[in-house]
N, C-alpha and C positions, 0 to 999 in steps of 0.2 A: 120445647120451651122449659118444661119442668127439669129436664136434664141440665140445661144451661144454668138455671137458678141453683140447682144442687151443686154444680161444679163451682160456681161463684162463691157460695157459702163455704164450701170446703177450702177453697183457696184463701179466703179471708180468715177463716179459723186457723189455718196453717201459718199464715203470716203473723197473726197475733201471738200464737204460741211461740214462734221463733223469736219474736221481739222480746217476749218476757224472759226467755232463756238468756238472751244476750244481756239484758239488764242485770240479771242475777250474776253473771260472770264478770261484769264490769267492776263490781265491788271487790272482787278477788285480786284485781290488778294493783291495788294499793300496796305500797311498801309499809311494813310495820314500823312503828316508832322505835327509836333506840331506847336503851334502858335509861339513859339520862333524860330523854324527853318524857318517857313514862313517869319517871320519878318527879319531874317538875309538874306535870299535870296532876299527879296524885297529891302533891303538896298544895297546889292551888285549890283543889277540890276540898281538901281537909281544912284549909284556911277559911274557905267560904262556909263550909258546914259547921265548923266548930268555933269560928271567930278567934283564930289564934293570934297571939301577939308576936313580936319579932323574935324574942328569945325562944318561944315555943316553936316557931317556924324553923329556927336553926336546929333545934333538937330533933324535930320531926324529919328534917332533911337528912340528918345523919342516920336516923332509924330507917328511913325509906331506902337510902343508899345501901345500907347493910342488907336489908331485905331483898333488894334487887340483885345484889351480888350472889347471895345464897340461892336465890331462885334460878339465876342463870347457871350457876355451878350444878345445881340439882338437875336442871333441864339437860345440860350437856352430858352429865353422867348417865341419866336415864336413856338418852338418845344413843350413847355408845353401847349401853347394855342391850338395847333393842336391836341395834345393828349387828351385834355379835350373836344375837339370839339367846342371850343369857337371861334367865329369870331369877329374881332374888329368892333366896330360901325363906322359910318362915321366920327364922331367927333374924335374917337381914331385914325383912319387912317389919318385924317387931322393933328392931333397933331404929329404923327410919321413922316409924310412927312415934316411938318414944322420944326421939330427938326433936321431931316436929312439935310435939306437945310441950316439951321442955322450953322450946323457943317461944311458943305461944304464951306460956306462963311468964317467961322473962319479959316479953313484950308488954304483957298486961301490967306487970309491976312497974315497968318504965313509964307507961302511959299514966298510971296513977300518980307518979311523981311529977310528971310534966303538966298534966291537965288539972284544972280545978274540978270540984265535984260535979258541977253541972255539965261541963265539957266531957268529962269521963263518962257520965251516964249517957250522953248523946252518942259518944264514940262506941260504947258497948252496944247500944241499940242499932247503930249503923252496921256493926259487925254481924250481929245476929240476923239482920235483914239480908245482908250479903250472903251469909251462909245458907239461908233458906232459899235464896234465888239460885245459888249454885246447886243445891240439892235438887230443886225443881228442874233445872236445866239438865242435870245429869240423868234424872229419871226420864226426861223427854227423849234423850239420846238412845236409851235402851228401851225399845218398844215393849219387850216382854215384861219389863219391870215397872212399866208405867202404872200409876195408881189406878185401880179399877180394872186393868187388863190382866193382871197376874192371876193365875189359877187359884191362888189362896184367897183372893178377894171376891170370887164368885159366890153369890148367894143361891142356895138351892131351896126349892119349896119342899117342905116336909109335909106331905099331905096325901 
């Protein structure tokens, strides 16, 4: 009798675990949005968050479209480099980083012109929050670098 109960529990546990795995994989079957769809969604989110008027929406739409094009181009370039097994040199990485920062500065200046002071303040707060979330997600992906788990973060008793 005990063996029968044990076998039933093991079977039920196995079935539950298998169903959970299937649920996780079902989300991966979704097709990603096109760049046009992503830009439309981004524009709508910004309109809701910042309460944009029609002229601001048009300007935002052009900014988002430019950003999406640059992002797609960078993505394909990085993909081809990875397929070839080529890694950028330190000078190339510096140039990419510098270019990215220049684009961020230009975007910030454009936003200052488009948005009123209250909207601009809200936009900068949103960007800072997004950057923090990205950093946290990045740290979570690299287990050795996670806050608290890195060897430099260990506290030793001196006594």
